[in-house]
Structure formats: C-alpha cells, structure tokens
C-alpha positions, 0 to 999 in steps of 0.5 A, a space after each residue: 499500499 503507498 504511504 499516505 500522501 500530504 492532504 490539504 487542509 483548511 485552516 486559519 492562521 492567527 494572522 491579526 488583521 492590520 492595515 494592509 498598507 503595512 504589508 510588503 509581498 514579494 513575487 520572485 517567480 513570473 506570474 501572470 500580471 493580475 497577482 500583482 493587480 489584485 494585490 495592490 488593489 487591496 493596499 497590500 505593498 507589492 514587491 515585484 522580483 521575478 527571477 531574483 536570486 541569490 543575496 538579491 533574494 536573501 536581501 528582498 525577503 527580510 523585508 517581506 510580510 508575504 511571498 508568491 512563488 512558482 516551481 523556479 524559486 526554492 524556499 529553503 531553510 536559509 531564506 526563512 530565517 531570513 524573513 523575520 517578518 515572513 507570514 504565509 507563502 504561496 505557491 501559484 501552483 499545485 507542488 509545493 516540494 520546492 519549499 521547506 515545509 518543516 522550516 516553514 513550520 519552524 518559523 511559524 509561516 503558513 504554506 498554500 497552493 493553488 490546486 485547482 487552478 492548473 487543474 484543466 489544463 494539466 489534464 488536457 496535456 495528459 490526453 495530448 500526451 497520450 495522443 501524442 504518443 500512441 499516434 507518433 505524432 512528434 515523430 510525424 511532424 519532424 519527419 513531414 519538416 526534413 521532406 519525409 513521408 514516413 507513412 508506413 512506418 507510423 503504426 499507430 494505436 488507439 485509445 479506445 478500447 484500452 484500459 487506462 490506469 490512473 494513479 492518483 485520483 486528485 483533481 487532475 487525475 478525475 478531468 483525466 479519467 472523465 476526459 478519457 472515458 469520452 474517447 471510450 477507454 476503461 478506466 481504473 484508479 488507485 489512490 492512497 485517500 479515496 474509498 471504491 464509492 469515492 472513486 467510482 463518482 470520479 469516473 474510475 473503477 476502485 482497483 488495487 496497485 497491482 491489479 492497475 498494474 497488471 490491467 492497464 494498457 496507458 498508466 497515467 501518474 498523478 501524485 505529489 513528490 514526497 518522501 514516499 513517493 520519490 522513485 516510487 516507479 521503479 524497476 520492481 514496479 515496471 516489472 509488475 506492469 503489462 507487457 507493452 504499457 504506456 507510461 505518462 507522467 505529468 506529475 513531479 518526475 521524482 516519481 519515476 526512478 528514470 535509469 528504470 524507465 530507459 531499461 524498460 523502454 530498451 527491454 520492451 517492457 514498457 512500449 513508450 513513455 510520455 514525460 512533462 517532468 523529470 527528476 533534474 530539470 532541465 534534463 538535457 539532451 539525455 539518453 531517456 529524451 532522446 529514446 525513440 520512444 518517448 514523447 517529452 516535453 519541457 514542464 508545460 502542462 500547466 502553461 495555458 494563458 487560462 491557468 496561468 492567470 487562475 493561478 494567479 489570482 487564487 495565489 494573491 487571494 490565499 495570501 491575502 486572505 492569510 495575512 488578513 486573518 481570513 478563513 484559508 481554503 488550501 493551507 498546506 503547512 
C-alpha cells in the first residue's frame, strides 16, 4: 500500500487584522500580472522581482510579509531564517516540493497553494501526451518537416477499447478520467486516500495497485513528490506492469526512477513513455529524452494563459487571506 500523501487542510492562521498598507508581498517568479494588480488594489505593497535569486533574494525577503512563488524559487530553511517578517508563502500551482515545509512550520509561516487553478490545463496536456505517444505525432511532424513521408513506418494505436490506469485520482486525475472515458477507454484507478465509492464518483473503477499494473494498457501518474513517492516507479514496479504498457507522467519527475524507465523501454516492457516532468530540470539531451519511444515536453502542463491567470489570482487571494487573518481554502502547512 502506498504511504499516505499530504492532504490539504482548511486552517486559519493566527494573523491579526491590520492596515494592509503595512504589508509587503514579494513575488519572485514570473506570474500573470493579475496577481500584483489584485494585491495592489487591496492596499498591499507589492515588490515584483521575478527572477531574483542569491544574495538579492536574501536581502529582499528580509522586508517581506508574504511571498508568492512558482516552481523556480527554492524556499529553503536559509530563506526562512532570513525572513523575520514572513507570515505566509503562496505557491502559484500545486506542487510544494520546492518549499521546505518543516522550516516553514518551525518559523510559524503558513504555506498555501492553488490546487485547482492548473488542473484543467494539466489534464488536457495529459491527454495530448497520450495521443501524441500512441499516434507518433512528434515523429511524424519531424519527418514531414525534413521532407519525408513515413506513412508506412508510423502504425499507431487507438485509445478506444484500452484500459487506462490512473494513479492519484485527485483534481487532475478525475479530469483525466472523465476525458479518457469520452475516448472510449475503460478507466481504473488507485488513490491512497479514496475508497471505492469515491473513486467511482470520480469516474474510475477502484482496483489495487497490483491489479492496476496488471490490467492497464496506459498508466498515467498524478501524485505529488514526497519522501514516500520519490522513485516509487522503479524496476520492480515496472516489472509488474502489463508488457508493452505506455507510461504517462505530467506530475513530478522524481516519482519515476528514470534509469529503470530507460531500461524498461530498451527491453520493451514499457512500449513508450510521455513525460512532461523530469527528476532534474532541464534534463538536457539525456538518453531518456532522446529515446525514440519517448515523447518529451518541458514541464508545460500548466502553461496555458487561462491556467496561469487562475493560479496568479488564486495565489494572491489566498496570500491576502493569510495576511489578513481570514479563513484559508488551501493551507498545506
């Protein structure tokens, strides 16, 4: 059984209400402008320093009451120690593995994220990865651009009639399941937190992990990166999967043992993989990225204008609520 994953909680920080002009919010990653505009309209001082790092970041954080980041900024114990005024950190997105949650708790800093803002974009990208993988779309496009016509070499497979295994049936997994069903797929699912009834409501038939591995033609991963899920999909797990399985991951790269995946691709145990995330980003021209049976994209699952606007506004609103002592929807720590 997979260990429990971290759950979002609805908690209220012990912040006292104050004149919001007394607060400064530092934005360290590129966000849609609506975040700064929303906070400024509420009287908050906004310091937009997208791309800031190193000593400059240490100096700027000392004056900040709130911080908004995406995945680029690593919010480390050193950063928390340099931020005596910091009350809350907002992650514009889902994953919080770039934030030292233990250090946040030790310094009394609330951590919030925006778990629903990018869900639709990631779900749609997951389906795009599946279709690209099973129909060899990138290879076909590259060949055409090179003047070729490799029609006979690109025999694909259909999603219809295949079994899709969804591991992690949260916001994104549910949306993927719904869309996969529309393609005529049988959808089975596993989630460490949800019982069979809840999984059924989210469009999946509940199965054990071993049953999912044995039955699924395509497996898509939708869980956070934690100490428990780090490298979870290793050689032992891949050996349990149906021979010729397709593996899709638009979650966190670290959940897959990339050496094991490469070996499984070479042996044919895994017929193909579609990856939007990698253990180290950017991964460079690695053997995995260059493998002919891999479709690789540069962590663009959440990269739509609509999703980024929602993430920016949600992060700004949740951070404002934390600073002003209002109830929080998405407190992680």
